[in-house]
C-alpha positions in Angstrom: 68.3 117.4 94.4 69.8 114.7 92.2 67.3 112.5 90.3 68.1 108.8 90.7 66.5 105.9 89.0 66.7 102.7 91.0 68.9 100.1 89.4 69.0 96.4 90.4 71.5 94.0 89.0 72.4 90.4 90.0 75.7 88.8 89.4 78.2 86.3 90.7 81.9 87.2 91.3 84.5 84.9 89.8 88.2 84.4 90.3 88.8 86.3 87.0 86.8 89.3 88.4 89.1 89.4 91.4 92.2 89.0 89.3 91.2 91.7 86.9 90.3 94.1 89.7 93.6 93.5 91.5 95.5 94.3 88.3 93.4 97.4 87.7 94.0 98.5 91.3 97.7 97.9 90.9 97.7 99.9 87.6 95.4 102.7 88.9 98.1 105.4 88.6 100.2 105.9 85.5 103.4 105.9 87.6 102.7 102.4 89.0 101.5 101.1 85.7 104.7 102.2 83.9 106.9 101.2 86.8 105.6 97.7 86.6 106.1 97.6 82.9 109.7 98.9 83.2 110.6 96.4 85.9 109.1 93.6 83.7 111.1 94.9 80.7 114.3 95.0 82.8 113.8 91.4 83.9 113.2 90.3 80.3 116.3 92.1 79.2 118.3 90.6 82.1 117.2 87.1 81.1 117.8 87.8 77.4 121.4 89.1 78.0 122.0 86.1 80.3 120.9 83.7 77.6 123.1 85.4 75.1 126.0 84.9 77.5 125.1 81.3 77.8 125.1 80.9 74.0 128.5 82.7 73.7 130.2 80.4 76.3 129.9 76.7 75.7 130.4 74.4 78.6 129.0 74.5 82.2 130.8 77.6 83.5 127.8 79.7 82.8 125.7 78.0 85.5 127.6 79.7 88.3 128.0 83.1 86.4 124.6 83.5 84.9 122.4 80.9 86.5 121.8 83.0 89.6 120.7 86.0 87.6 118.3 84.0 85.5 116.8 82.3 88.6 116.4 85.7 90.4 114.7 87.2 87.3 112.4 84.2 87.0 111.5 84.4 90.7 110.6 88.1 90.5 108.7 87.6 87.3 106.7 84.9 89.0 105.9 87.2 92.0 104.9 90.1 89.8 102.6 88.2 87.5 101.5 85.5 89.9 100.6 87.6 92.9 97.3 89.0 91.5 96.2 85.5 90.5 97.2 84.0 93.8 95.5 86.8 95.8 92.3 86.5 93.7 92.2 82.7 94.3 92.8 83.2 98.0 90.2 85.9 98.4 87.5 83.7 96.8 88.4 80.5 98.5 88.8 82.0 102.1 85.7 84.2 102.1 82.4 82.2 101.8 80.5 85.5 101.5 82.1 86.2 98.2 80.8 83.1 96.5 77.4 82.7 95.1 74.9 85.1 93.6 74.6 88.7 94.9 72.2 91.5 94.1 73.3 95.1 93.8 70.7 97.8 94.2 71.7 101.4 93.4 69.4 104.3 94.5 69.4 107.8 95.9 70.8 106.6 99.2 73.7 104.6 97.8 74.5 101.0 97.1 72.9 98.0 98.7 74.3 94.5 98.2 72.4 91.4 99.2 73.7 87.8 99.1 73.0 84.5 100.7 74.0 85.1 104.3 74.6 88.8 104.4 74.1 92.3 103.1 75.9 95.6 102.9 74.6 99.1 102.6 77.0 101.9 101.7 75.9 105.5 101.3 77.1 107.7 98.5 79.1 109.9 100.9 81.3 107.0 101.9 82.7 106.4 98.4 85.9 108.3 97.7 86.2 107.4 94.0 85.5 104.9 91.3 87.8 103.2 88.8 86.7 101.7 85.5 88.8 98.9 84.0 88.2 96.8 80.9 86.0 94.3 82.7 85.1 95.9 86.1 84.1 99.0 87.9 85.8 99.4 91.3 84.1 101.5 93.9 86.5 102.7 96.6 85.6 103.4 100.2 89.3 103.9 101.1 92.6 104.0 99.3 92.8 100.2 99.4 89.3 98.9 99.9 86.9 98.6 97.0 83.8 96.9 95.8 83.8 95.1 92.5 81.0 95.5 90.0 81.6 93.3 86.9 80.6 95.1 83.7 79.3 91.8 82.3 76.4 92.0 84.8 75.2 95.3 83.2 73.4 95.6 79.9 74.9 98.3 77.6 72.1 100.7 78.5 72.6 100.0 82.3 76.4 100.5 81.9 75.9 104.0 80.3 73.4 104.9 83.1 75.7 103.5 85.7 78.7 105.5 84.4 76.6 108.7 84.4 75.4 108.0 87.9 78.9 107.5 89.2 80.1 110.7 87.5 77.4 112.7 89.1 77.6 111.1 92.6 81.3 110.3 93.3 83.8 113.0 94.2 86.2 113.9 91.4 89.7 112.4 91.8 
């Protein structure tokens, strides 16, 4: 039988927590992480080549030749970099239960979250994996659904204990 020490932590989720977690979720696999970087590099090169073409051809002829490519690259860059920020902002503004202080209790049964107006209890067996990013730990209950635990809410000692607990309790990916 696994020995668990009860851990209780209070924190408030911010828009930055959601943004960081969506970026971590997007980059959770090396293939998707590098594909995003290659697409971003391709867009940057496309814009750079287009700007070199503009510099090489004085006059206004470039607008029809190169302008569309630049606009398309800027549009896609805005979507790629802006989507996590927009999604984070939308999640926080449209779900009142995400705002305000919450308390997370971890014990032998699983996780228990309490906040003003609600609660959630999730047993260990319902988690399929965890993901640690620079600023958050994501606890997945499905391939796309996760709970956010900001690292800033944990003391360095609690963070070490929390990592060990997750390693012992979550299935290996």
